[in-house]
C-alpha positions as CSV (number, residue, x, y, z in Angstrom):
1,M,128.1,-21.5,-25.1
2,T,131.6,-22.9,-25.2
3,T,132.3,-26.6,-25.9
4,L,135.6,-28.5,-25.4
5,L,136.1,-31.8,-27.2
6,I,138.8,-34.0,-25.9
7,L,140.0,-36.8,-28.3
8,N,141.9,-39.8,-27.1
9,D,141.6,-42.4,-30.0
10,P,144.0,-42.8,-32.9
11,P,143.0,-41.1,-36.2
12,Y,142.2,-44.3,-38.0
13,G,141.2,-47.8,-36.9
14,T,138.2,-46.5,-34.9
15,E,135.8,-43.7,-35.9
16,R,135.7,-42.0,-32.5
17,S,138.1,-39.2,-33.5
18,Y,136.4,-38.8,-36.9
19,N,133.0,-38.5,-35.2
20,A,134.4,-36.0,-32.7
21,L,135.7,-33.8,-35.5
22,R,132.4,-34.1,-37.4
23,L,130.7,-32.8,-34.3
24,A,133.2,-30.0,-33.8
25,L,132.7,-28.9,-37.4
26,A,128.9,-28.9,-36.9
27,L,129.1,-27.0,-33.7
28,A,131.5,-24.4,-35.3
29,K,128.6,-23.5,-37.7
30,V,126.2,-22.6,-34.8
31,E,125.9,-18.9,-34.2
32,G,127.1,-18.0,-30.7
33,T,129.0,-21.2,-30.1
34,E,132.7,-21.5,-29.4
35,V,134.6,-24.7,-29.8
36,R,138.0,-25.9,-28.6
37,V,139.6,-29.3,-29.4
38,F,142.3,-31.0,-27.4
39,L,144.2,-34.0,-28.7
40,M,145.8,-36.4,-26.3
41,G,147.1,-40.0,-26.3
42,D,146.9,-41.6,-29.7
43,A,144.7,-38.8,-31.0
44,I,147.7,-36.6,-31.5
45,G,148.1,-38.6,-34.7
46,C,145.0,-36.8,-36.0
47,A,147.2,-33.7,-36.4
48,K,150.0,-35.4,-38.4
49,R,151.0,-33.2,-41.3
50,D,150.7,-34.4,-44.9
51,Q,148.3,-37.3,-44.3
52,K,147.5,-39.3,-47.5
53,T,144.3,-41.4,-47.4
54,P,142.6,-43.3,-50.3
55,D,140.2,-41.3,-52.5
56,G,136.8,-41.2,-50.9
57,Y,138.1,-41.9,-47.4
58,Y,137.9,-39.3,-44.7
59,N,141.1,-37.4,-43.8
60,L,141.4,-36.1,-40.3
61,E,144.1,-33.6,-41.2
62,R,141.7,-32.0,-43.7
63,M,139.0,-31.9,-41.0
64,L,141.4,-30.2,-38.6
65,K,142.3,-27.6,-41.3
66,G,138.6,-26.9,-41.6
67,L,138.4,-26.1,-37.9
68,V,141.6,-24.0,-38.1
69,A,140.0,-22.0,-40.9
70,K,137.2,-21.2,-38.5
71,S,139.7,-20.0,-35.8
72,I,139.0,-23.0,-33.5
73,P,141.8,-23.5,-31.1
74,I,143.3,-27.0,-31.3
75,G,145.9,-28.2,-28.8
76,A,148.0,-31.3,-28.9
77,C,149.2,-32.7,-25.6
78,G,153.0,-32.1,-25.5
79,T,153.6,-35.0,-23.1
80,C,151.7,-37.3,-25.4
81,M,153.7,-36.0,-28.4
82,D,157.0,-36.6,-26.6
83,A,156.0,-40.1,-25.5
84,R,155.4,-41.0,-29.2
85,G,158.4,-39.2,-30.6
86,F,156.1,-36.7,-32.4
87,G,157.9,-33.4,-33.1
88,D,156.3,-29.9,-33.3
89,A,157.2,-29.7,-37.0
90,E,155.0,-32.7,-37.7
91,L,151.9,-30.9,-36.5
92,T,149.4,-29.7,-39.1
93,E,149.5,-25.9,-39.4
94,G,147.2,-24.2,-36.9
95,V,147.5,-27.0,-34.3
96,H,149.8,-26.1,-31.3
97,R,151.7,-28.0,-28.7
98,S,149.7,-27.8,-25.6
99,S,149.8,-28.9,-22.0
100,M,147.7,-30.2,-19.1
101,A,147.7,-26.6,-17.7
102,E,146.0,-25.4,-20.9
103,L,143.6,-28.3,-20.8
104,A,142.7,-27.5,-17.2
105,A,142.1,-23.9,-18.1
106,W,140.0,-24.7,-21.1
107,T,138.0,-27.2,-19.0
108,L,137.2,-24.5,-16.4
109,E,136.3,-22.0,-19.0
110,C,134.0,-24.2,-21.0
111,D,130.3,-24.8,-20.5
112,R,130.5,-28.4,-21.8
113,V,133.3,-30.9,-22.0
114,L,132.8,-33.9,-24.3
115,V,135.3,-36.8,-24.3
116,F,135.8,-39.1,-27.2
């Protein structure tokens, strides 16, 4: 079973992206399950390199690194990045610049698509 999670909300200020990544991490632990994550809109900020959050506060970069360690593909919308002046060098290691073409392909390949 393959699940695609599409995130739209900013990394902080709401908990939608946080909850989506919590779910992605939980799904990644299930035997026989494949997960893919696509960041678009303000959610590309989740992949900002070198995030510093207060002690005891969740850190979305750290959560993404946990997914990368499990070989979960994570794409960041290139158009959304460009619109926000977000360069490739600012992406957390393991997150790649992606496109609508890749999102379309992932959508067709996956059994489930969840949008946050």
